[in-house]
C-alpha positions as CSV (number, residue, x, y, z in Angstrom):
1,M,42.2,-38.7,92.6
2,G,45.0,-41.2,92.7
3,Y,46.6,-44.3,94.1
4,T,50.2,-45.0,95.0
5,G,51.4,-48.5,95.8
6,R,55.0,-49.0,97.1
7,E,56.8,-52.3,97.0
8,L,53.9,-54.4,95.7
9,A,54.6,-58.0,94.9
10,L,53.4,-60.1,91.9
11,T,54.9,-63.4,90.8
12,G,58.1,-62.8,92.6
13,S,58.7,-59.3,91.3
14,V,58.5,-56.2,93.4
15,F,57.2,-53.0,91.9
16,D,55.9,-49.5,92.6
17,F,52.7,-48.3,90.9
18,R,51.3,-44.8,90.8
19,F,48.1,-43.7,89.1
20,D,46.7,-40.1,89.2
21,A,43.6,-38.8,87.5
22,M,42.8,-35.2,86.9
23,V,39.1,-34.8,86.3
24,S,37.6,-32.3,83.9
25,S,37.2,-28.8,85.1
26,P,36.8,-25.3,83.5
27,V,40.5,-24.7,84.1
28,R,42.1,-28.0,83.3
29,Q,41.5,-30.8,80.8
30,V,41.2,-34.5,81.7
31,Q,44.6,-36.1,82.3
32,Y,45.7,-39.5,83.5
33,V,49.2,-40.3,84.7
34,M,50.6,-43.8,85.3
35,D,54.1,-44.9,86.5
36,I,55.4,-48.5,87.1
37,L,58.9,-49.1,88.5
38,I,60.0,-52.8,88.6
39,Q,62.6,-54.0,91.1
40,K,64.5,-57.3,91.4
41,I,65.1,-57.6,87.7
42,F,68.9,-57.7,88.0
43,R,71.2,-60.0,90.1
44,F,73.7,-59.6,92.9
45,W,74.4,-56.1,94.3
46,V,71.9,-54.3,92.1
47,F,69.1,-56.7,93.1
48,S,67.1,-54.0,95.0
49,S,69.0,-50.9,94.2
50,V,67.9,-50.4,90.6
51,S,64.4,-50.2,89.3
52,V,63.2,-49.6,85.7
53,G,59.8,-49.0,84.2
54,P,57.5,-47.0,81.9
55,S,55.6,-43.8,82.6
56,G,52.9,-42.3,80.5
57,I,50.5,-39.3,80.5
58,L,47.1,-39.8,78.8
59,G,45.4,-36.5,78.0
60,T,43.7,-34.4,75.4
61,R,45.8,-33.9,72.3
62,N,45.8,-30.8,70.0
63,Y,43.0,-32.3,67.9
64,G,40.7,-32.7,70.9
65,S,41.0,-36.5,71.0
66,L,42.3,-38.6,73.9
67,G,45.8,-39.8,73.4
68,F,49.3,-40.1,75.0
69,T,50.9,-36.7,75.4
70,S,54.1,-38.1,76.8
71,I,55.8,-41.5,77.3
72,F,59.0,-42.0,79.3
73,I,61.3,-44.8,80.6
74,N,62.2,-44.2,84.3
75,I,65.3,-45.5,86.0
76,R,65.6,-45.2,89.8
77,F,68.8,-45.8,91.8
78,K,68.6,-46.4,95.6
79,M,71.6,-45.3,97.6
80,G,72.3,-47.0,101.0
81,T,71.2,-50.3,102.4
82,S,67.8,-52.0,101.8
83,L,66.1,-54.6,103.8
C-alpha cells in the first residue's frame, strides 16, 4: 500500500512526498518507507532545479523491535526547463 504526492504545496514551499507500507506476511516483515523532497529552498536559477529531503525506512530490527533500519538525505537535480 502506498501514496505518492508530486509537487504538493504547503506554506509557499513545494515538495514531493512518498509513503509505502509493506504489511506483514509469512515471507516479509513489516516495513514502512517515507521520502520527502522539498523544492524552492534556494534562489535564482536553482529555484526549482534542486530539491533536498530526508528518507527513512522503519522496519523490524535484529532484536525484533520496530525501529529505523536506514536513514538517508536525498538530493535531486532536475535537468532542463521547468514551468
